[in-house]
N, C-alpha and C positions, 0 to 999 in steps of 0.2 A: 464150390462146396468146400466147406471147412470141416475138418475132423479133429476131435480132441485126442490128444495122445493118451494111450492107455496107461493106467497107473501100474507100477510094478509091485506094489504091496500096500498094506494098510497105511492109511494116512497117519501122520503123527498125532492128530487130534483124537483118534480112536484108540491109540495105544494106551495101556494102563501105566501111568507113571507112579513110582513108589511115593508114598506120602513123605513129606519133608521130615527129617529126623529132628526131634526137639533138642534144642541146645541145652546142655547141662550147665549148671552154675560153674563159673570159673574157679571160685574158691570152694574146696570141699569142706564139708562140715567138720569142725574141730573134733578130734578124737577125745574120748573120755579120759581124763587124767587117771593114771593108775599108780604112780609113784609120788609120794609127798615128802616135804621137808617139815620136820617137827621143830618148833621153836618155843623154848620156855620163855614166856612173856613176863610173868610175875608170880608171886605166891604170897600167901598170908604169913605174917611174921611168926604166928604161933605154930605154923606147920613147917617151919624151916628144917628142923631135924628130919622129918619124914621125907621132905623133898630131897634133901642131901642123900639120905639113905637110898631112895629110888634112883637118883642120878648115878650113885655109886654102883648099884647092881645093874643098871641098864647099860652104862658105858664102860664098866670095868675099871673105873678110876680109883685111885687111893682116896681115903677119907678126906685128906687135906685138899687134893685136887677137886674132889666133888664139892667141897664147901666153897672153894674159889669159883668153880663153875656156876653154882647156884647163886652166889652173891653177885656175879657179873651179868645176871639176867637183864635184859633180854638177850638170849644166846641160842644158837642152833643146837638142838639135841642130836638129831640124826637126819641124814639125807637119803633119799631113794627108798623110802619105806612104803611097802604095799598098803593099800587103803585099809584093809581089815585090821592089820597090825597097828597102823597109825591110829585108827579109831579106838582100839583097846588102850593104847598108851595115853591118849588124850583123856579117856574116862578115868584111868588110873590116877593121873596127875590131878584131875578135877576133884576126885574123891579125897585126895590128900590135901586139897586146898590150894592147888597151883593152877595157873592158867597157861595152856599150851595151844598154839595155833598150828593149823595144817595149811601149808602153802603148796 
């Protein structure tokens, strides 16, 4: 006669296995950009005095330096500007006849 050995516990087939964890993407989604660089691209010739005056007030330059800055466009106006402030500046320059890009 042959006897089967008694089992000492539940078999592995009846044990509840945790579901496999889903693998997350290796690259996280890029964070929304919060700081921008404003660059004066160009401006209309007729609006040059207004652009110079705005550059002077924004950057605190002398009138001569502001004129040189505006004439050397394209040139970076400011770096590390929060989104809301950057959008206001872009609208201001566009209203004066200038073209400013946010990077």
